[in-house]
MDAnalysis code that builds the backbone (N, CA, C; Angstrom):
import MDAnalysis as mda
import numpy as np

u = mda.Universe.empty(591, n_residues=197, atom_resindex=np.repeat(np.arange(197), 3), trajectory=True)
u.add_TopologyAttr("name", ["N", "CA", "C"] * 197)
u.add_TopologyAttr("resid", np.arange(1, 198))
u.add_TopologyAttr("resname", ["UNK", "UNK", "UNK", "UNK", "UNK", "UNK", "UNK", "UNK", "UNK", "UNK", "UNK", "UNK", "UNK", "UNK", "UNK", "UNK", "UNK", "UNK", "UNK", "UNK", "UNK", "UNK", "UNK", "UNK", "UNK", "UNK", "UNK", "UNK", "UNK", "UNK", "UNK", "UNK", "UNK", "UNK", "UNK", "UNK", "UNK", "UNK", "UNK", "UNK", "UNK", "UNK", "UNK", "UNK", "UNK", "UNK", "UNK", "UNK", "UNK", "UNK", "UNK", "UNK", "UNK", "UNK", "UNK", "UNK", "UNK", "UNK", "UNK", "UNK", "UNK", "UNK", "UNK", "UNK", "UNK", "UNK", "UNK", "UNK", "UNK", "UNK", "UNK", "UNK", "UNK", "UNK", "UNK", "UNK", "UNK", "UNK", "UNK", "UNK", "UNK", "UNK", "UNK", "UNK", "UNK", "UNK", "UNK", "UNK", "UNK", "UNK", "UNK", "UNK", "UNK", "UNK", "UNK", "UNK", "UNK", "UNK", "UNK", "UNK", "UNK", "UNK", "UNK", "UNK", "UNK", "UNK", "UNK", "UNK", "UNK", "UNK", "UNK", "UNK", "UNK", "UNK", "UNK", "UNK", "UNK", "UNK", "UNK", "UNK", "UNK", "UNK", "UNK", "UNK", "UNK", "UNK", "UNK", "UNK", "UNK", "UNK", "UNK", "UNK", "UNK", "UNK", "UNK", "UNK", "UNK", "UNK", "UNK", "UNK", "UNK", "UNK", "UNK", "UNK", "UNK", "UNK", "UNK", "UNK", "UNK", "UNK", "UNK", "UNK", "UNK", "UNK", "UNK", "UNK", "UNK", "UNK", "UNK", "UNK", "UNK", "UNK", "UNK", "UNK", "UNK", "UNK", "UNK", "UNK", "UNK", "UNK", "UNK", "UNK", "UNK", "UNK", "UNK", "UNK", "UNK", "UNK", "UNK", "UNK", "UNK", "UNK", "UNK", "UNK", "UNK", "UNK", "UNK", "UNK", "UNK", "UNK", "UNK", "UNK", "UNK", "UNK", "UNK", "UNK", "UNK"])
u.atoms.positions = np.array([
    [-4.559, 7.624, -15.918],
    [-3.634, 8.686, -16.227],
    [-3.343, 8.641, -17.717],
    [-3.235, 9.773, -18.355],
    [-2.992, 9.830, -19.789],
    [-1.537, 9.498, -20.084],
    [-1.207, 9.395, -21.384],
    [0.146, 9.047, -21.789],
    [1.100, 10.229, -21.751],
    [0.585, 11.439, -21.564],
    [1.463, 12.594, -21.538],
    [2.299, 12.578, -20.261],
    [3.513, 13.105, -20.377],
    [4.434, 13.120, -19.248],
    [4.039, 14.255, -18.307],
    [3.865, 13.910, -17.049],
    [3.502, 14.913, -16.054],
    [4.763, 15.586, -15.527],
    [4.667, 16.852, -15.128],
    [5.827, 17.534, -14.551],
    [6.292, 16.820, -13.281],
    [7.561, 17.041, -12.926],
    [8.081, 16.393, -11.722],
    [7.409, 16.979, -10.477],
    [7.469, 16.215, -9.399],
    [6.781, 16.593, -8.162],
    [7.226, 17.949, -7.636],
    [8.532, 18.212, -7.659],
    [9.028, 19.474, -7.100],
    [8.474, 20.686, -7.840],
    [8.374, 20.604, -9.160],
    [7.823, 21.756, -9.894],
    [6.327, 21.909, -9.622],
    [5.618, 20.789, -9.470],
    [4.189, 20.872, -9.135],
    [3.995, 21.473, -7.747],
    [4.818, 21.050, -6.805],
    [4.730, 21.589, -5.441],
    [5.014, 23.087, -5.453],
    [6.038, 23.487, -6.196],
    [6.377, 24.908, -6.299],
    [5.218, 25.703, -6.902],
    [4.628, 25.192, -7.960],
    [3.491, 25.884, -8.587],
    [2.319, 26.018, -7.619],
    [2.080, 24.984, -6.845],
    [0.960, 25.019, -5.900],
    [1.234, 25.987, -4.750],
    [2.411, 25.881, -4.146],
    [2.725, 26.701, -2.968],
    [2.930, 28.165, -3.340],
    [3.727, 28.423, -4.356],
    [4.110, 29.798, -4.671],
    [3.150, 30.531, -5.603],
    [2.324, 29.793, -6.324],
    [1.432, 30.449, -7.283],
    [-0.034, 30.081, -7.072],
    [-0.297, 29.265, -6.058],
    [-1.681, 28.877, -5.778],
    [-2.322, 28.074, -6.898],
    [-1.499, 27.403, -7.682],
    [-1.981, 26.659, -8.848],
    [-2.672, 25.363, -8.412],
    [-4.006, 25.390, -8.418],
    [-4.792, 24.221, -7.999],
    [-4.618, 23.047, -8.966],
    [-4.408, 23.359, -10.235],
    [-4.198, 22.292, -11.218],
    [-2.915, 21.514, -10.906],
    [-1.913, 22.202, -10.387],
    [-0.663, 21.523, -10.025],
    [-0.922, 20.497, -8.929],
    [-1.751, 20.863, -7.955],
    [-2.073, 19.895, -6.900],
    [-2.880, 18.734, -7.477],
    [-3.807, 19.039, -8.371],
    [-4.598, 17.973, -9.009],
    [-3.694, 17.002, -9.764],
    [-2.637, 17.515, -10.377],
    [-1.687, 16.648, -11.076],
    [-0.902, 15.779, -10.097],
    [-0.554, 16.341, -8.934],
    [0.101, 15.524, -7.893],
    [-0.802, 14.367, -7.481],
    [-2.064, 14.670, -7.285],
    [-3.031, 13.627, -6.910],
    [-3.117, 12.589, -8.019],
    [-3.200, 13.050, -9.262],
    [-3.291, 12.125, -10.398],
    [-2.079, 11.196, -10.450],
    [-0.894, 11.748, -10.200],
    [0.329, 10.950, -10.255],
    [0.405, 9.905, -9.146],
    [-0.109, 10.238, -7.964],
    [0.159, 9.406, -6.792],
    [-1.054, 8.715, -6.180],
    [-2.249, 8.983, -6.670],
    [-3.441, 8.420, -6.018],
    [-3.495, 6.899, -6.101],
    [-3.057, 6.338, -7.198],
    [-3.078, 4.877, -7.338],
    [-2.154, 4.223, -6.317],
    [-0.970, 4.781, -6.143],
    [-0.027, 4.245, -5.150],
    [-0.596, 4.371, -3.744],
    [-1.179, 5.507, -3.455],
    [-1.753, 5.717, -2.117],
    [-2.835, 4.681, -1.844],
    [-3.698, 4.469, -2.815],
    [-4.775, 3.484, -2.661],
    [-4.200, 2.088, -2.450],
    [-3.219, 1.699, -3.259],
    [-2.652, 0.354, -3.156],
    [-2.005, 0.107, -1.801],
    [-1.309, 1.087, -1.289],
    [-0.689, 0.922, 0.028],
    [-1.769, 0.796, 1.092],
    [-2.765, 1.658, 1.043],
    [-3.856, 1.587, 2.025],
    [-4.587, 0.252, 1.922],
    [-4.838, -0.200, 0.708],
    [-5.533, -1.481, 0.521],
    [-4.687, -2.644, 1.042],
    [-3.388, -2.558, 0.861],
    [-2.494, -3.594, 1.362],
    [-2.538, -3.719, 2.872],
    [-2.835, -2.640, 3.555],
    [-2.923, -2.654, 5.015],
    [-4.335, -2.993, 5.470],
    [-5.331, -2.459, 4.789],
    [-6.716, -2.563, 5.261],
    [-7.526, -3.691, 4.628],
    [-7.161, -4.109, 3.436],
    [-7.866, -5.178, 2.715],
    [-9.353, -4.871, 2.533],
    [-9.667, -3.602, 2.340],
    [-11.048, -3.192, 2.153],
    [-11.046, -1.998, 1.205],
    [-11.752, -2.121, 0.098],
    [-11.731, -1.067, -0.924],
    [-12.207, 0.281, -0.405],
    [-13.358, 0.269, 0.259],
    [-13.923, 1.542, 0.721],
    [-12.994, 2.222, 1.721],
    [-12.455, 1.444, 2.650],
    [-11.528, 2.016, 3.625],
    [-10.267, 2.540, 2.944],
    [-9.754, 1.796, 1.970],
    [-8.547, 2.221, 1.260],
    [-8.802, 3.514, 0.488],
    [-9.963, 3.612, -0.161],
    [-10.308, 4.844, -0.877],
    [-10.421, 6.014, 0.091],
    [-11.052, 5.765, 1.232],
    [-11.209, 6.820, 2.236],
    [-9.852, 7.282, 2.756],
    [-8.967, 6.341, 3.047],
    [-7.636, 6.691, 3.543],
    [-6.866, 7.480, 2.486],
    [-6.923, 7.048, 1.233],
    [-6.215, 7.770, 0.170],
    [-6.744, 9.201, 0.046],
    [-8.065, 9.365, 0.101],
    [-8.647, 10.707, 0.028],
    [-8.249, 11.548, 1.236],
    [-8.317, 10.951, 2.419],
    [-7.913, 11.674, 3.629],
    [-6.451, 12.089, 3.556],
    [-5.618, 11.204, 3.018],
    [-4.194, 11.517, 2.904],
    [-3.989, 12.742, 2.023],
    [-4.682, 12.801, 0.900],
    [-4.503, 13.956, 0.016],
    [-5.116, 15.229, 0.598],
    [-6.151, 15.106, 1.400],
    [-6.664, 16.286, 2.108],
    [-5.620, 16.812, 3.086],
    [-4.995, 15.900, 3.818],
    [-3.944, 16.322, 4.758],
    [-2.760, 16.927, 4.019],
    [-2.397, 16.313, 2.913],
    [-1.287, 16.831, 2.118],
    [-1.630, 18.224, 1.597],
    [-2.856, 18.423, 1.136],
    [-3.293, 19.728, 0.638],
    [-3.120, 20.795, 1.721],
    [-3.526, 20.445, 2.931],
    [-3.451, 21.413, 4.037],
    [-2.023, 21.648, 4.516],
    [-1.148, 20.649, 4.361],
    [0.187, 20.737, 4.956],
    [1.306, 20.912, 3.935],
    [0.978, 20.978, 2.664],
    [2.017, 20.994, 1.636],
    [2.961, 22.188, 1.772],
    [2.458, 23.315, 2.237],
    [3.335, 24.480, 2.405],
    [4.398, 24.223, 3.472],
    [4.184, 23.221, 4.340],
    [5.168, 22.868, 5.365],
    [6.128, 21.773, 4.907],
    [5.923, 21.236, 3.713],
    [6.804, 20.191, 3.188],
    [8.182, 20.790, 2.955],
    [9.175, 20.246, 3.660],
    [10.528, 20.800, 3.613],
    [11.364, 20.237, 2.472],
    [10.968, 19.105, 1.941],
    [11.742, 18.508, 0.867],
    [12.949, 17.728, 1.346],
    [12.982, 17.375, 2.644],
    [14.086, 16.563, 3.165],
    [14.089, 15.177, 2.529],
    [12.922, 14.736, 2.107],
    [12.787, 13.457, 1.411],
    [11.954, 13.704, 0.160],
    [11.809, 12.685, -0.648],
    [10.962, 12.801, -1.834],
    [9.512, 13.013, -1.404],
    [8.749, 13.682, -2.238],
    [7.329, 13.865, -1.952],
    [6.645, 12.516, -1.761],
    [6.983, 11.549, -2.629],
    [6.328, 10.234, -2.551],
    [6.610, 9.552, -1.216],
    [7.805, 9.717, -0.679],
    [8.136, 9.132, 0.625],
    [7.269, 9.757, 1.714],
    [7.134, 11.071, 1.675],
    [6.300, 11.796, 2.644],
    [4.848, 11.341, 2.523],
    [4.369, 11.225, 1.289],
    [2.998, 10.791, 1.052],
    [2.782, 9.371, 1.572],
    [3.727, 8.446, 1.278],
    [3.601, 7.067, 1.768],
    [3.471, 7.048, 3.284],
    [4.281, 7.865, 3.936],
    [4.268, 7.900, 5.402],
    [2.887, 8.331, 5.905],
    [2.307, 9.341, 5.284],
    [0.975, 9.817, 5.672],
    [-0.058, 8.723, 5.446],
    [-0.015, 8.081, 4.282],
    [-0.966, 7.003, 3.974],
    [-0.821, 5.862, 4.973],
    [0.401, 5.453, 5.246],
    [0.634, 4.349, 6.187],
    [0.100, 4.702, 7.563],
    [0.376, 5.910, 8.034],
    [-0.112, 6.308, 9.363],
    [-1.639, 6.316, 9.422],
    [-2.279, 6.869, 8.402],
    [-3.745, 6.890, 8.388],
    [-4.316, 5.476, 8.301],
    [-3.722, 4.633, 7.474],
    [-4.204, 3.253, 7.337],
    [-4.002, 2.473, 8.633],
    [-2.856, 2.672, 9.284],
    [-2.617, 2.007, 10.578],
    [-3.676, 2.433, 11.598],
    [-3.948, 3.725, 11.645],
    [-4.951, 4.217, 12.594],
    [-6.318, 3.602, 12.316],
    [-6.706, 3.551, 11.051],
    [-8.000, 2.965, 10.699],
    [-8.006, 1.471, 11.012],
    [-6.910, 0.787, 10.744],
    [-6.808, -0.651, 11.029],
    [-6.963, -0.900, 12.535],
    [-6.278, -0.096, 13.341],
    [-6.402, -0.224, 14.807],
    [-7.833, 0.062, 15.249],
    [-8.432, 1.087, 14.684],
    [-9.797, 1.460, 15.044],
    [-10.746, 0.306, 14.758],
    [-10.597, -0.325, 13.593],
    [-11.454, -1.465, 13.245],
    [-11.219, -2.644, 14.181],
    [-9.966, -2.866, 14.566],
    [-9.685, -3.976, 15.489],
    [-10.343, -3.719, 16.841],
    [-10.256, -2.492, 17.313],
    [-10.872, -2.140, 18.598],
    [-12.384, -2.275, 18.502],
    [-12.944, -1.878, 17.369],
    [-14.395, -1.936, 17.180],
    [-14.872, -3.334, 16.780],
    [-13.950, -4.261, 16.612],
    [-14.323, -5.639, 16.328],
    [-14.651, -5.942, 14.884],
    [-14.236, -5.089, 13.976],
    [-14.553, -5.341, 12.573],
    [-13.732, -6.491, 12.004],
    [-12.508, -6.647, 12.488],
    [-11.714, -7.801, 12.110],
    [-11.279, -7.847, 10.660],
    [-11.038, -6.711, 10.045],
    [-10.515, -6.739, 8.685],
    [-9.115, -7.323, 8.709],
    [-8.774, -8.025, 7.654],
    [-7.461, -8.636, 7.573],
    [-6.644, -7.958, 6.491],
    [-5.337, -8.015, 6.670],
    [-4.431, -7.491, 5.669],
    [-4.433, -8.404, 4.463],
    [-4.344, -7.827, 3.297],
    [-4.328, -8.630, 2.081],
    [-3.043, -8.398, 1.317],
    [-2.462, -9.489, 0.881],
    [-1.358, -9.324, -0.065],
    [-1.907, -9.396, -1.475],
    [-3.228, -9.430, -1.577],
    [-3.904, -9.506, -2.868],
    [-4.326, -8.125, -3.343],
    [-3.511, -7.131, -3.120],
    [-3.860, -5.772, -3.507],
    [-3.913, -5.654, -5.029],
    [-4.639, -4.655, -5.539],
    [-4.770, -4.517, -6.983],
    [-3.410, -4.391, -7.658],
    [-3.200, -5.188, -8.650],
    [-1.990, -5.146, -9.455],
    [-2.399, -5.362, -10.903],
    [-1.436, -5.374, -11.797],
    [-1.767, -5.462, -13.218],
    [-2.535, -6.722, -13.571],
    [-2.295, -7.842, -12.883],
    [-2.971, -9.099, -13.199],
    [-4.226, -9.303, -12.362],
    [-4.781, -8.237, -11.834],
    [-5.913, -8.378, -10.919],
    [-7.203, -8.679, -11.667],
    [-8.069, -9.425, -10.994],
    [-9.413, -9.643, -11.520],
    [-10.211, -8.378, -11.249],
    [-11.442, -8.328, -11.726],
    [-12.292, -7.151, -11.532],
    [-12.581, -6.877, -10.073],
    [-12.531, -7.909, -9.220],
    [-12.835, -7.696, -7.808],
    [-11.611, -7.233, -7.020],
    [-10.487, -7.002, -7.692],
    [-9.307, -6.487, -7.030],
    [-8.412, -7.553, -6.442],
    [-8.820, -8.811, -6.484],
    [-8.010, -9.894, -5.951],
    [-7.031, -10.356, -7.025],
    [-5.875, -10.805, -6.600],
    [-4.871, -11.305, -7.523],
    [-5.372, -12.576, -8.189],
    [-5.224, -12.652, -9.479],
    [-5.673, -13.837, -10.211],
    [-4.576, -14.890, -10.218],
    [-4.959, -16.137, -10.080],
    [-4.018, -17.239, -10.208],
    [-4.104, -17.718, -11.646],
    [-2.956, -17.816, -12.303],
    [-2.944, -18.276, -13.679],
    [-3.030, -19.793, -13.707],
    [-4.141, -20.307, -14.175],
    [-4.354, -21.741, -14.318],
    [-4.649, -22.033, -15.778],
    [-4.253, -23.207, -16.254],
    [-4.519, -23.524, -17.652],
    [-6.005, -23.472, -17.993],
    [-6.852, -24.011, -17.121],
    [-8.293, -24.008, -17.335],
    [-8.866, -22.810, -16.596],
    [-9.626, -21.971, -17.300],
    [-10.166, -20.781, -16.656],
    [-11.181, -21.113, -15.582],
    [-11.840, -22.252, -15.704],
    [-12.809, -22.664, -14.693],
    [-12.111, -23.522, -13.660],
    [-12.351, -23.237, -12.400],
    [-11.790, -24.048, -11.329],
    [-12.754, -25.174, -11.006],
    [-12.176, -26.344, -10.835],
    [-13.015, -27.448, -10.375],
    [-13.406, -27.148, -8.937],
    [-14.452, -27.760, -8.428],
    [-14.828, -27.514, -7.031],
    [-13.678, -27.792, -6.059],
    [-12.902, -28.835, -6.318],
    [-11.764, -29.145, -5.450],
    [-10.714, -28.044, -5.499],
    [-10.400, -27.603, -6.717],
    [-9.391, -26.545, -6.858],
    [-9.894, -25.235, -6.266],
    [-11.177, -24.953, -6.445],
    [-11.768, -23.739, -5.868],
    [-11.632, -23.753, -4.354],
    [-11.906, -24.888, -3.744],
    [-11.786, -25.032, -2.294],
    [-10.341, -24.834, -1.853],
    [-9.412, -25.453, -2.565],
    [-7.990, -25.311, -2.236],
    [-7.566, -23.853, -2.381],
    [-7.994, -23.213, -3.458],
    [-7.664, -21.813, -3.697],
    [-8.190, -20.922, -2.572],
    [-9.445, -21.116, -2.197],
    [-10.048, -20.300, -1.137],
    [-9.350, -20.537, 0.199],
    [-9.003, -21.784, 0.487],
    [-8.289, -22.088, 1.733],
    [-6.911, -21.434, 1.745],
    [-6.210, -21.501, 0.616],
    [-4.889, -20.878, 0.530],
    [-4.992, -19.368, 0.692],
    [-5.990, -18.772, 0.062],
    [-6.203, -17.328, 0.186],
    [-6.462, -16.944, 1.644],
    [-7.317, -17.707, 2.315],
    [-7.640, -17.425, 3.719],
    [-6.413, -17.608, 4.603],
    [-5.643, -18.666, 4.371],
    [-4.430, -18.902, 5.168],
    [-3.406, -17.791, 4.944],
    [-3.285, -17.351, 3.695],
    [-2.336, -16.282, 3.386],
    [-2.748, -14.985, 4.073],
    [-4.040, -14.642, 4.008],
    [-4.524, -13.436, 4.698],
    [-4.257, -13.531, 6.194],
    [-4.587, -14.678, 6.768],
    [-4.392, -14.863, 8.211],
    [-2.913, -14.776, 8.571],
    [-2.059, -15.392, 7.762],
    [-0.621, -15.346, 8.028],
    [-0.106, -13.912, 7.961],
    [-0.550, -13.139, 6.967],
    [-0.130, -11.743, 6.862],
    [-0.648, -10.932, 8.043],
    [-1.894, -11.164, 8.421],
    [-2.498, -10.429, 9.536],
    [-1.745, -10.685, 10.839],
    [-1.245, -11.893, 10.998],
    [-0.583, -12.262, 12.246],
    [0.900, -11.934, 12.280],
    [1.430, -11.420, 11.187],
    [2.816, -10.956, 11.213],
    [2.901, -9.724, 12.107],
    [4.019, -9.535, 12.780],
    [4.195, -8.265, 13.490],
    [4.041, -7.106, 12.496],
    [3.477, -6.010, 12.958],
    [3.156, -4.898, 12.061],
    [4.364, -4.409, 11.267],
    [5.528, -4.330, 11.905],
    [6.709, -3.832, 11.187],
    [7.104, -4.770, 10.050],
    [6.981, -6.077, 10.247],
    [7.263, -7.041, 9.180],
    [6.216, -6.908, 8.077],
    [4.951, -6.819, 8.484],
    [3.842, -6.760, 7.538],
    [3.987, -5.539, 6.619],
    [4.301, -4.387, 7.208],
    [4.458, -3.181, 6.392],
    [5.639, -3.304, 5.439],
    [6.758, -3.798, 5.946],
    [7.946, -3.930, 5.104],
    [7.693, -4.902, 3.953],
    [7.092, -6.049, 4.251],
    [6.794, -7.040, 3.209],
    [5.791, -6.466, 2.211],
    [4.777, -5.774, 2.694],
    [3.772, -5.189, 1.806],
    [4.398, -4.159, 0.870],
    [5.221, -3.272, 1.403],
    [5.839, -2.244, 0.563],
    [6.806, -2.856, -0.451],
    [7.506, -3.907, -0.043],
    [8.458, -4.553, -0.951],
    [7.728, -5.360, -2.029],
    [6.776, -6.186, -1.622],
    [6.116, -7.082, -2.572],
    [4.991, -6.406, -3.341],
    [4.216, -5.583, -2.674],
    [3.082, -4.923, -3.322],
    [3.549, -3.801, -4.237],
    [4.354, -2.928, -3.696],
    [4.767, -1.745, -4.449],
    [6.112, -1.914, -5.128],
    [6.798, -3.011, -4.817],
    [8.112, -3.278, -5.384],
    [9.054, -2.095, -5.161],
    [8.975, -1.515, -3.961],
    [9.866, -0.413, -3.616],
    [11.244, -0.964, -3.291],
    [12.256, -0.133, -3.468],
    [13.615, -0.541, -3.113],
    [13.749, -0.540, -1.593],
    [14.773, -1.227, -1.116],
    [15.027, -1.249, 0.325],
    [15.260, 0.172, 0.843],
    [15.942, 0.980, 0.039],
    [16.238, 2.358, 0.447],
    [14.955, 3.179, 0.590],
    [14.032, 3.015, -0.357],
    [12.762, 3.747, -0.282],
    [11.953, 3.315, 0.941],
    [11.926, 2.020, 1.199],
    [11.184, 1.515, 2.360],
    [11.819, 2.034, 3.643],
    [13.146, 2.071, 3.684],
    [13.852, 2.576, 4.868],
    [13.475, 4.032, 5.138],
    [13.383, 4.841, 4.090],
    [12.988, 6.243, 4.265],
    [11.556, 6.346, 4.777],
    [10.668, 5.557, 4.189],
    [9.255, 5.616, 4.564],
    [9.050, 5.198, 6.013],
    [9.741, 4.133, 6.427],
    [9.543, 3.586, 7.774],
    [10.549, 4.123, 8.787],
    [11.400, 5.050, 8.361],
    [12.390, 5.673, 9.246],
    [13.274, 4.626, 9.913],
    [13.835, 3.738, 9.110],
    [14.731, 2.688, 9.594],
    [15.972, 2.665, 8.710],
    [16.972, 1.916, 9.169],
    [18.158, 1.696, 8.347],
    [17.850, 0.617, 7.317],
    [18.572, 0.646, 6.214],
    [18.359, -0.320, 5.136],
    [18.553, -1.742, 5.649],
    [19.575, -1.960, 6.460],
    [19.820, -3.293, 7.016],
    [18.654, -3.784, 7.856],
    [18.046, -2.880, 8.593],
    [16.880, -3.239, 9.410],
    [15.718, -3.656, 8.518],
    [15.519, -2.931, 7.429],
    [14.439, -3.263, 6.494],
    [14.678, -4.628, 5.870],
    [15.906, -4.879, 5.424],
    [16.221, -6.185, 4.833],
    [15.932, -7.303, 5.829],
    [16.302, -7.067, 7.065],
    [16.074, -8.063, 8.114],
    [14.581, -8.284, 8.346],
    [13.807, -7.193, 8.422],
    [12.360, -7.315, 8.642],
    [11.686, -8.061, 7.494],
    [12.096, -7.764, 6.282],
    [11.508, -8.439, 5.125],
    [11.871, -9.918, 5.137],
    [13.136, -10.219, 5.402],
    [13.564, -11.625, 5.443],
    [12.833, -12.381, 6.547],
    [12.739, -11.776, 7.717],
    [12.036, -12.434, 8.831],
    [10.542, -12.569, 8.544],
    [9.961, -11.530, 7.952],
    [8.545, -11.595, 7.604],
    [8.265, -12.694, 6.598],
    [9.107, -12.792, 5.579],
    [8.931, -13.846, 4.572],
    [9.117, -15.229, 5.192],
    [10.112, -15.350, 6.069],
    [10.354, -16.634, 6.732],
    [9.154, -17.034, 7.590],
    [8.615, -16.070, 8.326],
    [7.418, -16.364, 9.134],
    [6.248, -16.779, 8.253],
    [6.076, -16.099, 7.128],
    [5.001, -16.475, 6.203],
    [5.193, -17.900, 5.694],
    [6.422, -18.240, 5.322],
    [6.695, -19.599, 4.846],
    [6.366, -20.624, 5.925],
    [6.785, -20.328, 7.149],
    [6.518, -21.266, 8.246],
    [5.025, -21.403, 8.511],
    [4.327, -20.290, 8.515],
    [2.884, -20.323, 8.794],
    [2.101, -21.009, 7.675],
    [2.612, -20.871, 6.468],
    [1.933, -21.489, 5.329],
    [2.506, -22.869, 5.007],
    [3.537, -23.268, 5.760],
    [4.201, -24.567, 5.578],
    [4.669, -24.752, 4.139],
    [5.350, -23.728, 3.620],
    [5.864, -23.800, 2.239],
    [7.300, -24.270, 2.234],
])
C-alpha cells in the first residue's frame, strides 16, 4: 500500500454502491486484504488456502456490499466473513484428512521470507541442538493451538495475531466483552499448560 491516505471505508462503500465506482471497491480491497489474509492464515496455517479464502471473502463482499447495513464497522463485517470461510475450509480439510494445523506464526513485521515468525537469537545460525529445540517448540505450539477449543483459538488468534481490542473481537465473534476476555484467558492458560510454561 502506498503512503497516501486512503479514504475512509464508509465513503468508499458509498462511492461503490451509489456511483458504481469500481476503483472505490479496489481501494477497500487494498486497505483490508492484508488483514483478511493474516486472519485466514492464522486459522488455516497454509498460504495458498489463506490467499484463496481472502479472495473468496472479497468476492462475497463485492456481491453483498449493497446489503451492508453499517450496523458495525466494515472491517468487523469483513473479519466475520473471512473467519466463516476459513472455518469452513478448515473443517473441510479435517474431514478430507489434510490435517492442516493452526499457526500462531502468521506473517507479521518480524517474519522471515517463509512467513514464519523469526526468533531473535544473538547468532544468526542455529546450532543443530538449537535448531532441533526450535523445531520441537514450533511443532508443540502448533499442536497446542490446534487442540484448543475453536472459540478459544479464534479469540487468542485475533488478540495476539491482529492485536485487536477486546471490543473489536466481541463484535466479530458476536459475544460480550467479558466472554472474550474469559476465552482469551482460558485459551492462554491452556496453551501454557500444554506447553508446560
